[in-house]
C-alpha positions in Angstrom: -108.3 101.2 -57.3 -105.0 101.1 -58.7 -104.2 98.3 -61.2 -101.9 95.5 -60.1 -98.6 95.1 -61.8 -98.3 91.9 -63.8 -95.8 90.3 -66.1 -98.2 89.6 -68.9 -97.1 89.9 -72.5 -97.9 93.2 -74.0 -99.9 93.2 -77.2 -99.3 95.6 -80.0 -103.0 95.5 -80.8 -104.1 96.5 -77.3 -101.6 99.0 -75.9 -101.5 99.7 -72.2 -103.9 102.5 -71.1 -101.1 104.5 -69.6 -99.3 104.5 -72.9 -102.3 106.0 -74.5 -102.8 108.8 -72.0 -101.0 112.2 -72.2 -98.3 112.1 -69.4 -98.7 115.9 -69.0 -102.4 115.5 -67.9 -102.9 116.9 -64.4 -105.3 114.3 -63.4 -103.0 111.5 -64.4 -100.2 113.1 -62.3 -102.6 113.4 -59.4 -103.6 109.7 -59.7 -99.9 108.7 -59.5 -99.5 110.5 -56.1 -102.7 109.4 -54.4 -102.1 106.6 -51.9 -104.6 104.2 -53.4 -103.7 101.3 -51.1 -105.0 103.4 -48.1 -108.4 103.7 -49.8 -108.5 100.0 -50.6 -107.6 99.0 -47.1 -110.3 101.2 -45.6 -113.0 100.1 -48.0 -112.1 96.5 -47.5 -113.1 97.0 -43.8 -116.2 99.0 -44.7 -117.5 96.9 -47.6 -116.0 93.4 -47.3 -118.4 92.0 -49.9 -116.7 94.0 -52.6 -113.3 92.4 -51.7 -114.2 88.7 -51.2 -112.3 86.1 -53.2 -113.7 85.1 -56.5 -115.2 81.6 -56.5 -114.2 79.4 -59.4 
């Protein structure tokens, strides 16, 4: 699952994971071109319990 974009304030103590990874890494490049939303949509139909709203 691909992380959702957010407007949260970045912390200098906890840098973003993508900032820590080597951009030349082949697996990182592959992860950027995989259509993750297609997988999420299909798994949502197959395993609806994994995608139910969180109860507060």
